[in-house]
N, C-alpha and C positions, 0 to 999 in steps of 0.2 A: 622695239616694235615688232621685229622679227620673232624674238623669243615669245612674245605675248600672243602673237598669231599661232605660232606652233603650239603653245599651251592650250589655247583656245580650240584648236584642232584636234588635238589629242583628246582633250575633256570631251568634246562633241563625239568622237568616235567611241570613247568609252562609254559614254552614257547610251549611245544608239546600240552598242553591242549588249549592254546590260539589259536594256529594254527588249531587245530581240530575244534573248535568252530567257527573259521571264515570260514573255509571250509564248514562246515555243513551250516551255514547262507547262504553262496553263492549258495551252492546246493539247499537249499529251495527256495530261491528267484528266482533261475533260473528256476526251476520247475513251481513255480506259474506264472512266466512271459511268458512261453512257451505256445502258444495258442493249444488248444485241437484239433482243426481242423474242418473239414467239412465231414459230413456223406452225401452220396448221394443215394437215392432209387428212382426207377422208372422203365421206360422201356428201349428199344434199343436206343432211342434217346440220352439218358444219358450214356448208356452202349457202344455205338459205340467208336471205337479205344481204349477202355479200355486196351486192350492187348499190344497197343504201348505206353501208357501213355499220348496219346494225345486226352483224351476224354474231353467233356465239363467239368465236375467236376474238373479233374486234371488242365486243362487251368485256371479255376476260381482260384483254389487254388495257382497256380504260380503267378498269378497276385495280389493276397492277401497276398502272402507270408506265407501261412500255409499249413498244412498237410491235406490230403484228403484220405478218404477211400470210394471208389465206390462200392456199394452192388447192383446197378441197373443191371437188366438182361433183355435179349430180351424176347419179348411176356408177359410181367409181366401184371397183370390186378388187378384192385381192387375189381371187383366182382368175387367171387369164383364160377363159374358156375358149375365145377365139383365137388366142395365140397371136394377137396383134400387139399387146402391150400398150395400147392407147389409153385405156381408161382404168388401169390398175392404181391403187393407192400408192404402191411402190414408187411409180414413176414420177409421182408428185414430189418426192423428197429429193432435195439437193443439199449436200454437205455444205455447212456455212457456219458462221459464228453465232449461231443460235443458242440462248439460254434454254429454251423450252420447245419441245415439238408435241404438239397436241394432236391427238388421233381418234379417229372412230373408223367404223366401217365393218362390213360383214353382212348386214341385212341384204344387200343387193346379190351377194353370192347365193344366199339362200332362195331369193326370188329367181333368179337365172338358173341356178343349178338344179333346183328341186321342186320349184313352185311352192315352197314352204310346206311340202308334203314328204315324209319319209326322207328326212334331211340328215340322218344320221352320218351318212358317208361325206356330204359336203361339210357339215360341221366338223368331223375329224380332219379333213384337208385343211381347214382352217386353223383348228386348234384341237388336238385329241386329248383323250384323258390323262396321257403323259405328259401334256403341256408342250407337244410338238405339233409343228405345222406351219403353214405360210405367215400366219400372224406372229407367232414368236420369233420366226426367223427375221422377219422385217423389224420388230422391236429391238432385237439383239443388233442387228445392223445399224440401226440409228444410235443405240447406246454406245455402240464402239467407237463413235465420233465424240464421246465425252458429254453427251446431250441428256438432260432430264427429259425422260418420255412421260407424258400425261395422256391417260387413256380415258375418254369419256364413254362410260357405259350407256346403253340405250335407255330412254324413258319408256312408259307405257303411253300410247297416243291416245287421243280422243276417239279417232276412229282408225280402223285397222287398213281398210282398203284392200289393195292388192296383196297386203302383208298379212292378211288373215291367215292363221295358221302357223305363222312364224314365231309367235310369242314365246311358246315352250322352248323352242330352240335358242332363242336370243336369250333367254333366261340362263340356260345352261352355259351357252356361249360366254356371257358376261362373268357367270360364276368361275369359269376356268381361267378367264383372263385375270380375274381378281386374285385367284390362287397364285398364278404366275407372279403378279405383281408383288404378292407377300413375301416372296422368296427371291426377289430380283432387286438389284440395287439401282438407283437412278430411275425407277419405274413406279408411277403412282397411278392406281385405278380409282377412278371418281365416278360414282354412279348418279347420272342426272335423274334417275327416278326420284331421288329425295329432293330435287330442285323444284319440280312443278307438279301440280295436281292435274291428273289425265281427266278429271271431271270439269275442270274450268276450261270452258269453251273459250275464253278470251286469251288464252295461253297458246292457242294454236291458229295456224293459218286456215285458209278456206278449206283445204284437203283435209284437216283435222288430223294430219300426221306431222307436217313439219310445224316447227315453233313460230308463233307470232313475234313482233318486234319486242312485245313484254315478255314472251317466254324466253326469248333469246337473252335478254337482259338478266333475268333471273338466274338462268342457267350458266351464263358467263360469269356473273358475280358469284355463284356458288363453286365454280371451278377455281376462281381466283382465291376465295376463302379457303378452300382445301389446301391450296399450295401454301398459304401463309400460316397454316396451323402447324 
């Protein structure tokens, strides 16, 4: 009887340990297989509809089937004119196990720094013709963490509003960033200009500048498809 009990006890312990090891292995594999997700940093274009979960980064994440943390905030800039550091895009970034960091920004720098007139100096501070400046420095900082950086270029909006006059500078700005992307590893430039038609009023919010929920879905899906190509 004693021998039988010992055998049963040993058998139970063996089976329990075996089950525990299998569960542990499955948990580890599951954790390794789960994508770390997307971190988005930038201005109000990426932040728009964040409160409803219909923002561009969230739509991109849905299309890719991955998690998203959207740290973008309205009026964010790269250049800290006030030297407070509170609203810079750079402060939105935190090192972490991200697969992708989605970025935009720069329009608010042109608006605040030169009111979208005679903006060559501000443009060069962001990124000059030699592809140096605050934006490349930030991109390289994020890339040094081993992260894939995706830059979303600005689209032409239905209305210009306060940004009237910025358009030529933004075109040159995006062209310089695209040129940087072509010669930089782990850095992809995606122009949202090709995602939406600026003559389609339904793709824009009431201000005619930020995207509507339909617009964010088109742009987010466009970004996801660019990554999958």
